N, C-alpha and C positions, 0 to 999 in steps of 0.2 A: 190628027185633029183633036183639040181639047174638047172634053165633055161639056155640054151646056149645062150650067147650073140652073135647074128649073125650080129651085126654091122660091117663095115669095120674095119680092124685091125688099119689102119691109124687113124681113128676117136677115137678108144679105146686108142691108145698110146697118142693121143693128150690130152685126158682127164687125163691120168695119169701124163703126164708132167705138165698140169695145177695144178693138185692137189698137186704135189710135190712143184711146184713154190709157190703156195698159203701158204703151210706149211712153206717154207723158209722165205717167206716175213712176215708171222705172228710171226716166231721166231725173225727175225730181228727187227720187230716193238717193240716186248716186251723187247728185249735187249736195243733198243735205248731209249724206255720210262724209263726203269730201270736205264739207265746210266744218262738221264736227271734228273730223281728225285733224284739220289744220288748227282749229282753235284749241284743241287739247294739246297738240304738239308745241304750239306756241306758249301756252301756259306752262308746260313742263320745262321748256327751254328757259323761260324767264323767271319763274317762281319755283321750279322744282317739281317733284312728283307729289301728286295729291295724296298726303297721309292723313289729312283731315277727312274723317269717315263721311261727314255730311257733304263735302264737296266731291269726294269720290263717288257717292251714291248719285249726285247731281250729274256727273260726267256719264256714268253708267245709263242713267235714265234717259238723258239726252241722246246718247247713242243709239239706244233701243228705239226711242221714238222716231229717229231718223231712219232706222232700218225697218220700221213697221209701215212706212208709207207705201200704200198700195198692197200691202199684205194683210194687215189687220188694223183695227181702229187704234189711233195713236193714243187715245184716252185710256186704253187697256193698260198702258204703262203705269199711269198714275194709280188705277185701281189695283193692280197686281202688286206694285212696289211699295205701296203705302205701309204694309206691315213691317218691311225692312226699315223704314224711316222711324216708324213708331218704337221699334227695338232700341234704336240709337237715343231716341229722346228719353225713353224710360231708363235705359241704362245710365245716362247722365244724371237722372233725378234719383237714382237708387240709393246714393249717399243721403240725400235729404230725407228719404223714407227711413233709413236706418236711425238718423237722428231723431226723426218724429217718434218713432216707436220707442226709442230710448233704450235699446239694447246695448249692453256694454260691449266693447270691442275685445276679441280674443287675441291675446298677445303671447301667451305662454303654452297653450294646449298643443298647437302645431309644432313648435320647437320641441317640446317633450316628446311628442309622438314620433317625430324624425329621429330623435336620439334613440328611443326605444326600438324603432325599426332597424337601425344600423349599429346597435351595440354600443351606444354612447357617443358615436361619431355624427356630427352634424354634416350632412352631405355638401351644402352650399360652402361651408368653410373649408372643407377638405378639398373641394374642386378649385376654389380660388387660391388656396395655398399652393397647389401644384401646377395650376394652368395659366393663372393670370400673369401677364407680362407688362412691363412699363408702358409699352406701345401695343395697340391691338394687332395681333398677327392676322394673316390672311384669312384663317378660318373664322375669325370673328366676323367677317363679312357675311359668312353663312349664318352665324348666330343672329346678327342683326335682321338679316333678310328673313329668316325663318320667323322671328318674333313679329316682324311687321306683316308677314304674310296673313296673320289672323285678321288684320283690318282690311285686307285686299281680296284674298282668295275666295271667301265664300260668296262675295258679290260677283266675282268674274265667273264662278261656277254657275251661280244662279242665272247670270245673263246669258251664258251659253245654252243652258237648259231651256230657258224662256224662249229663246229663238228657234231651238231644235224640236222641242217636245214639251208642250205645256203641262201635260200630265205629270211627266217626270219633274218639271220645275215646281208643281204643286206639292209633290212629295218632299222635295229638297226644302222648300219654303216653310212647310209644316214642322220639319225636323229642325231647321234652324231658329224659327220663332219660338217653338215649344221648349227647345233646350235653353235658348237665351232667357226666356221668361222664367222658367224653372230656376235657373241660376240667379236671376235678379230678385226673385222672392227670397231665396236662402240668403243672399247678401243683405237684404233688408232685415231678416230675422236673426241672422247670424254673422254680423260684421267681424272680420278677421284681418289681422295686420300681416303683411308679407315679410320675407326675410330681410329685405333691405332696411325696412323700418325698424324691424327688431334689433338690428345691429346699430342703430342710432340712438336707442332709448335703453334706459336701465329699468329694473323692476319697480324702482321708486317712482320713476317718471310716469308709468302707466298703471299704477296700483289701482286706480278706480276704473280702468277700462276705457280710456278716452278713444275717440276716433281720430283726432287730429292734434296730438300734443305738439308743443313747440319743438321737442327734440326731433320730431319726425322731418323736420324741414331744415335740419342742420347736418353737418358732416359727421361721420362716424370715426373720424380721426382721433379724436380725444376722449371717447367713450370708454370709461373703465372696463376691462375685461371683455371687450366686444359686445357690450350690452346683453340684451336677452339672448342674442344668437350665439354668442361665445366669441372668443378671440382667436386670431389666426396665430398659430405658434411658429410658423415659418412662411417664407414667400419667396418668389423668384427674385433674383437680384434687380434692385431698382424699382419693383412693383410696390404698390401701396400696401402696407401690413395691416389693412382693415378691409372689412367686406364691403363692396360697392355695388350698386345698381348699374350693370354694364351692359344692358340689352341693346343700347343704341351705339356702343362705342365703335363697332365695326364699320359705321358709316365714315368715321374719321380716316379709315384706311383708304377710302376712295375720294377723300377730300369733299365729302357731301356734308360739310358743316351745317348748311341751311336746312338740309333734311333732318339732320340729327337735332337741330334746335326746334324745328317744328314738332318732332316726335316727343322730345322732352316737354315742350309746352303742352302738347296734348296729353301726356301722362299726368301732368300736374293738375289738369282740370277735370279728370275723370275720378270716380270712386276709388279712393286710395286704400280702402279696407275692404275690398271685394276680393279676397283670397280664397275662400272656401265656397264652392269648389273652384278649381282653376278652369275658367271658360276657355282659355287657350288650349289646355290639354283636351278638355271634353270636345271641343269643336273640331280639333285636328282628328281625333279618333272618329268622331261622327262622319266627317267628311270621307275618311278611309272606308269606313263600313258602308256608307252610301254608294261610293263609287266601286267597290270591290267587284261586283257582279256587272258592272256597267263599262268597264274597261278591259282591254286585252290583258292576258296573263303577264305579258312582259312589263306592264305598268305596275303590278301589284307590289313588287319590291319597293318601288318608289313611295307607294302609300305608306308601307310599313317604315321606311327610313324617315318619312315626314313626321309621322307620330313620335318616333324615338328621338329624332333630332329636336322636335319641338320640346320634349320632356327634358332632354339634356340642356337645352337653351334655358328653360324657365328656372331650373335649379342652379345651373352654373351662374346665371346672370342675377341671382338673388331675387327674382320675380316671384317664386313660389317654393313652398316646401314639397317634399315628395308626397306627403299625405294629401296635399291639395290636389296633386296630379291624380292620385289614386281615386280621390272622390270625384274629380271631373270626369275621368274615364267611366266611373260607375254611373254617373248621371247620364252620360252619352249612351251606355248600353241600355239603361232603362228608357230613355227617350226613343231609342231606335226600336226596342221591343214594343213599346206602347204604339208607336206608329205602324209597325208591322201587324199588330193585332187589330187596329182600327181599320187599316186598308190592306188587303192581300198584296203581297210583294208582286211587283211587275215582273213579268218574265225577263230574263236576261236577253240581250239582243238588242238594246237600245243604247249602244256604247258611245262614249265621247270620242273614241279613237277606233280604228279598225282592229278587231280582235286578232291576236296572233294565233 
């Protein structure tokens, strides 16, 4: 015989109501997640992957809102993710801040620093001389994917952390926002041109330290002696004999011309003289350091590989000088050190994956 529940009827009714409510919220959450997945899949199928940062953030927040139904207040998504949106807005305004402050753009210092570091050799020129081919090889797909991960991976990691452990999410958000704003302040105070721009301009073109000279928006094909960057003395048969910005070229290998066009358009709309420090390099190292004690040992080589692949990508594709990378890594170490001093490091054991 089953035991008789002698609790008050009101208490039993309350439990029944709560159970019914929980089932309804679970059903609603599943429907919302299914709808979100269908909409995102349709958008990707018809318009391509969301390389637009604002649209990507909208996708993620909508998915988190759907996943929050019945678990936490949906409005927490807006409250918690507003700082990420603020970073994007300020990043796009950083060029205007540099113009407002009136600081001249650095064109020569980075190039001279790289030549000094490598005994007169310009790393970007050296790499494109030996590796660039007429058509993108398969490994340039890795290059383009690594470069674009900067615009996707931090938000994906933040989304996973937000769902799994909000305290860990707070730490990552503080690191991301702090590192980003520190870099943005430097961009405003110390605007610097990247290698691809230096290959398009001569010393005479940028004598006054302009941030957007006309030469910056033309081809490097006919620039005498390779411009400020220096000329290529050799090249692979059929490859262009001048330094190019090729961070998105790998997408052509997969016939993702729409994606490449969107990326190129996005690159043209952001701060083009935000090279010191390299936030791509700094953020990749910051992610690796943050996850180092939060993932299993077998995943750590991937973190190292990610940082090194990003570094190679940025130099080979003419996005950054080596000195930009070093300064980006230094900024990441400083940001992580400050974060750890302000908040004690959480104990290991909150991994994203099962530890090996």
